[in-house]
C-alpha positions in Angstrom: -2.0 -29.1 22.4 -0.5 -26.3 21.6 -3.0 -23.4 22.0 -1.4 -20.3 19.9 -4.0 -16.8 20.5 -4.8 -14.2 17.4 -5.6 -11.0 17.6 -6.9 -7.9 15.4 -7.6 -10.9 13.0 -9.7 -9.8 10.1 -12.1 -11.9 8.1 -9.7 -12.3 5.3 -6.8 -13.5 6.9 -9.1 -16.7 8.2 -8.5 -18.5 4.7 -4.7 -17.8 5.5 -5.3 -19.2 9.1 -6.9 -22.3 8.3 -4.4 -23.2 5.5 -1.6 -23.1 8.0 -3.4 -25.2 11.2 -4.5 -27.9 8.3 0.0 -28.1 7.6 0.5 -27.9 11.8 -2.7 -30.6 13.1 -0.5 -30.4 16.6 -1.4 -27.0 17.3 -4.5 -25.3 18.0 -4.7 -21.0 16.4 -8.0 -19.0 18.6 -8.2 -15.9 16.7 -10.1 -12.8 18.2 -10.5 -9.6 17.1 -9.8 -7.1 20.2 -6.6 -6.0 20.8 -3.6 -6.7 23.7 -4.4 -3.8 26.2 -4.4 -3.9 30.0 -7.9 -4.3 29.9 -7.8 -7.1 27.6 -4.4 -9.3 29.3 -6.5 -11.7 30.9 -8.4 -12.7 28.6 -5.7 -14.6 27.1 -4.8 -16.7 29.5 -4.8 -20.0 29.1 -3.0 -20.0 25.8 0.9 -20.6 25.6 1.5 -18.3 22.0 0.3 -15.0 21.2 0.3 -13.5 17.8 -0.6 -9.6 17.1 -1.8 -6.7 15.0 -2.7 -3.6 16.7 -2.9 -0.1 16.2 -1.8 1.2 20.2 1.5 0.8 21.8 0.9 -1.7 24.3 0.6 -0.8 28.1 3.8 -1.8 30.8 2.0 -3.5 33.0 1.0 -5.7 29.9 4.1 -7.5 29.9 4.7 -9.0 33.6 1.0 -10.1 33.2 2.0 -11.6 29.8 5.3 -13.6 31.8 3.3 -14.4 35.0 0.6 -16.3 32.6 3.3 -18.2 31.5 4.0 -16.8 27.7 7.0 -16.5 26.4 6.8 -14.8 23.6 4.6 -12.0 21.4 4.9 -12.3 17.5 3.9 -9.1 16.1 2.2 -10.2 12.3 3.3 -6.6 10.8 6.9 -5.6 9.8 7.1 -2.7 12.0 6.9 -3.6 16.1 7.3 0.0 17.7 3.7 -0.8 19.5 6.3 -2.9 21.3 8.5 -2.3 24.2 11.9 -4.6 23.4 13.3 -3.2 26.8 10.4 -4.4 28.7 9.8 -7.5 26.8 12.9 -8.8 27.4 12.9 -7.8 31.0 10.1 -10.2 31.0 12.0 -13.1 29.0 9.3 -12.6 26.1 11.3 -12.6 22.7 9.9 -10.2 20.6 9.3 -12.1 16.7 8.0 -9.5 13.5 7.5 -10.0 9.5 10.6 -8.2 8.1 9.6 -9.3 4.8 6.1 -10.2 4.1 6.2 -8.7 0.7 7.9 -6.2 -0.4 7.0 -6.0 -3.6 3.8 -5.0 -3.0 4.4 -2.0 -0.6 6.7 -0.6 -3.9 4.1 -1.4 -6.5 2.0 1.2 -4.3 5.1 3.0 -4.4 5.3 3.0 -8.6 1.5 2.6 -8.9 2.1 6.3 -6.6 4.5 8.2 -8.0 3.0 6.9 -11.7 -0.2 8.7 -10.2 1.7 12.0 -9.4 3.7 12.3 -12.7 0.6 11.7 -14.4 -1.0 14.3 -12.8 -4.1 12.2 -12.2 -4.9 13.7 -9.4 -5.8 17.0 -11.2 -7.4 15.5 -13.8 -10.2 13.6 -11.3 -10.5 17.0 -9.8 -11.0 18.5 -13.1 -13.3 16.1 -14.5 -15.4 16.1 -11.1 -16.5 19.8 -12.2 -16.5 18.6 -15.5 -13.8 20.1 -17.0 -11.7 18.6 -19.3 -9.6 20.1 -20.3 -6.0 19.7 -20.2 -4.1 22.1 -20.5 -1.4 23.1 -18.1 -1.3 19.4 -17.0 1.3 17.9 -19.2 2.8 14.8 -17.3 6.4 13.7 -17.0 7.6 10.3 -18.8 9.2 8.3 -15.7 12.3 7.2 -17.7 12.6 10.7 -17.5 12.5 11.3 -13.8 15.1 10.5 -11.2 14.5 8.8 -8.1 15.4 8.9 -4.6 15.0 6.1 -2.6 15.6 6.7 1.1 16.1 3.8 2.9 16.6 1.0 0.5 16.4 -2.0 2.4 14.4 -4.7 1.1 11.1 -2.6 0.4 13.4 0.3 -1.3 15.6 -1.5 -3.0 13.0 -4.1 -4.9 10.9 -0.8 -5.4 14.1 0.5 -6.7 14.2 -2.2 -9.2 10.8 -1.3 -10.2 11.6 2.5 -11.3 15.4 1.2 -12.9 13.2 -1.5 -15.2 11.2 1.7 -16.7 14.1 3.3 -17.2 14.5 6.0 -14.5 18.1 7.3 -12.9 17.7 6.1 -9.1 19.9 7.5 -6.6 19.1 6.3 -2.9 20.0 7.0 0.8 21.2 3.9 3.3 23.3 3.6 6.0 24.5 -0.2 4.6 25.2 0.6 1.2 24.0 -2.9 -0.7 27.0 -3.9 -3.6 23.8 -6.6 -5.0 21.8 -2.9 -6.1 25.1 -0.9 -7.5 23.2 -2.2 -11.0 20.4 -0.1 -10.4 21.4 2.9 -8.2 23.5 5.4 -7.2 24.2 5.9 -3.3 24.2 9.4 -2.1 24.2 11.8 0.9 20.4 12.5 2.0 20.7 16.0 1.3 21.6 15.4 -1.8 18.7 12.6 -2.7 16.2 15.5 -1.4 18.3 18.0 -3.6 18.2 15.8 -6.5 15.9 13.4 -6.6 12.0 14.1 -8.6 10.3 12.3 -6.3 11.3 11.0 -3.1 10.1 7.3 -2.1 10.6 6.5 1.6 11.2 3.3 3.5 12.8 3.6 6.4 11.8 1.8 9.6 10.1 4.2 13.0 12.7 5.0 15.1 14.3 7.8 17.1 16.6 8.5 14.0 14.1 8.6 11.7 11.1 10.5 13.8 10.2 13.7 12.0 13.4 12.7 9.1 11.7 14.5 6.4 10.9 18.1 8.7 10.7 21.5 7.6 14.2 22.0 6.2 14.7 18.5 4.7 11.5 19.8 2.3 12.8 23.2 2.2 15.9 21.0 0.1 13.6 19.1 -3.0 12.5 20.4 -6.1 9.7 22.8 -6.0 9.0 20.2 -9.0 9.6 17.0 -6.8 6.4 14.7 -5.7 7.9 13.2 -2.2 5.9 9.5 -1.3 6.2 7.6 2.1 5.2 4.1 1.9 6.6 3.5 5.5 5.8 4.7 8.8 3.9 8.1 9.2 6.0 10.0 12.0 8.9 9.8 9.6 7.2 12.7 8.5 6.8 16.3 9.8 2.8 16.7 9.0 2.5 20.3 9.7 6.0 21.1 7.2 4.6 18.6 4.6 1.1 20.4 4.7 2.8 23.2 4.7 5.3 23.4 1.5 2.4 21.8 -0.4 0.1 25.4 0.7 3.0 27.2 -0.5 4.2 25.8 -3.1 7.8 24.3 -2.1 6.6 20.2 -3.5 5.0 19.7 -6.3 2.8 17.2 -4.9 2.6 13.9 -2.5 1.2 10.5 -2.1 0.6 9.2 1.5 0.2 5.8 2.7 0.6 6.5 6.0 -0.1 9.2 8.5 0.7 10.6 12.0 -2.6 8.9 14.0 -3.5 7.6 11.3 -4.7 4.6 14.0 -7.8 7.1 14.5 -9.1 7.4 11.0 -7.6 4.9 8.6 -10.1 0.8 7.9 -13.0 3.2 9.4 -15.4 4.2 8.0 -16.2 7.7 8.8 -18.8 8.8 6.1 -21.0 11.3 7.6 -19.4 12.5 10.1 -16.6 15.1 11.2 -13.3 14.0 10.3 -11.1 13.5 14.0 -7.2 15.6 12.4 -7.1 18.1 11.0 -4.1 17.4 9.3 -6.4 15.2 7.7 -8.7 17.6 6.6 -6.5 20.0 4.5 -4.6 17.1 3.0 -7.6 16.1 1.9 -8.5 18.9 0.4 -6.0 19.7 -1.6 -6.0 18.0 -5.2 -2.3 17.5 -5.5 -2.3 14.8 -2.7 -3.0 11.2 -2.8 -4.3 9.1 0.4 -4.6 5.7 1.0 -5.4 4.4 3.9 -1.6 2.1 5.0 -3.0 -0.3 2.1 0.9 -1.0 0.6 0.5 -4.7 2.6 -2.9 -5.5 1.9 -2.3 -8.1 -1.0 -3.1 -12.1 -1.5 0.8 -12.8 -0.6 1.1 -10.3 1.5 -1.5 -11.2 3.6 -0.8 -15.1 3.4 3.2 -14.3 4.2 1.9 -12.2 7.4 0.0 -15.2 8.7 2.6 -17.8 7.9 5.5 -16.6 9.3 4.3 -14.6 12.3 2.4 -17.9 13.1 5.8 -19.8 12.7 7.7 -17.7 14.7 5.4 -18.3 17.5 5.8 -22.1 17.2 9.6 -21.6 16.8 10.0 -19.8 20.0 7.2 -22.1 21.8 9.6 -25.4 20.7 12.5 -23.8 21.7 13.9 -22.6 18.9 15.5 -19.2 18.2 14.0 -18.2 15.1 15.0 -15.5 12.1 12.7 -12.6 12.8 13.7 -12.3 16.9 13.8 -8.3 16.9 14.9 -8.1 20.7 
């Protein structure tokens, strides 16, 4: 019987895992809560396949150990795979797969929800109400159809977000290395800097790589309107957090919604009630009433979780059966 080990498994994933295994009686899926690290890799012995989802980069010594243990693949049940060194994986004959489209709509809908929360000043109204100040003066909202939405990265998720914003009557502009003709009915492609200059809301949907690290830096933020909002639904390091904080403090930006932050592996999905926060950037951002922070939950819907489990296990099994999965990234 084929044995697959799934790591960093949450309780809410168990139903989806059981449903997949019921459909594959020849496969035994074992789950564990720990991550793949140099200190834990020996515990993977005896398994044929490996599925991961983790916060921390995998150390270099893990790859040859996996090869020595007989593994042929590593399946990430996330869209991002920056915790993996693709070159080291290839050198050790390990096929790496991901889940490129677990549910584009789940993240796109959060971008829309964040945008509406910002443009309706709901964070600011909540801040006033918490002080029993129920006045509305100075917080006039903007209707979505009167706005220009800038999409940076119009791939699966960004393209879906563009269609949602377009459906509500907003003007949508976008920048992407590849222009998708199927989106021409809902958006207009423009150069990167033009999108920043024209947009009332800039929504980020790019992969994290060398070219997108600190993509939104001090210069990029300086191009945005002082009345504009930034929404980040992709990866924390795409935004220079210190530059963002400076822009917000100096009123060069009206506000931001962040579902991801640099260093989030130290605080997101942890209960830190009554404790000092491990990030001064997080402390500063939380103190700003015009900033919305959610703990990287864009993926966290019923459909997305099911798809992440199904696609990652399907990909792992495909490699083990000698097939080339469509989700291979190295």
